N, C-alpha and C positions, 0 to 999 in steps of 0.2 A: 776183564777176567772172563774166561770162557766157562759156561755152565753146561752141564750134561744132565740127561735123564738116565737113571739106572733102572732098567726094567728087570724085575726079579721073577723067576719061575721057581715053583716048588713042586716036585713030582710031576714034571711036564705040564704044569698048569700055570698060566699067568696069574700072578697075585697082585702086584702093584708096581708103581713107578715112584722113584724118589729123586729129588733134585740133588746133584752133587756139583762140586767145583773141581773135581779131579777124576781121572780115569784110573788111578792107582788103587787097585783093590786092597793092597796091604794097608794103605793109609786109611781107607774106609773101614776095614776090619778093626784096626786099632782104635779108631774113633768110636765106633758103634758097639763093639763087643767087650772092650776093656772094662768098662764100668759095671756091666751086668755080671761078668765073671768075678770081678773083685767083690761085688755085693754078695754073690753066692757063697764065696769063701768066708766072708765076714759073718754070714748067718750060719756057718757051720756045715754047709752042704759039700759033699765030696764031688769029685768030677763026674762019677757015674750018676749021682742024683741030679746034678745040673743037666747032664745030657738028657736024662729022662724027662725032666721038666720042660726043657726047651723043645724037645721033640714033640711032646704032648701039646704044647701051645701051638707050634707050627702046624701040627696035624689038625687041631681044632679050627685054625684060620683057614686051612685048606678045605675042610668040610663046609665051613660057612660060605666060602667062595663058590664051592661046588653046588650048594643049595640056593645060591643067589640071595643070601641073607645080608642084611646091612652090617657093615663092619666100621667101627669107629676109627678115626684117624690115629688115636693113641694106640689102638691095637695094631695098626699097620706099622707104626714106629717100633713097638715092642716086637713084632714079628721080624722086622729087619734086624734088630739087635740079637734076637734068638738065632736067626739064620746065620749071622756073622759069627756068633759064639759056636754054633755047631760046625761051621767051617774051620774055626780055630782048633776045635777038638778033633778034626779030621773025621767027623761022622758023615758029612755029606760033602760031595765034591762041588766046589764053587764054579761049575761050568754052565750053570743055567742063568746067565745074566747077559745083559747087552747094554752098552752105553750108546746113547744117541745125543748128538750135539744139539743144543737149543739154538735155533736160528732167531736172530733179532730182526724184526720187521720195522721198516721205517715208515 
């Protein structure tokens, strides 16, 4: 199986890289954002409220990265989920990413 690194940028700033096994962004969106969106609806949040929450979280991670603060791995995963949810809601254009194939060394 081929593995890739997905490098994510937010507001023209590199945020993080994630391991994936596919280059299909629709599959990645479905896997990462489906659960967070469903949980938002289960807790009674409207689409606008979810958009505001996800944007606020992504902006806070952006500021932490800008100020060279430490960011936990769980926050990076939540950022990735929020980023995918915002792409699903058409709030941000998912054009700030890049897939790089992981080379296996012998």
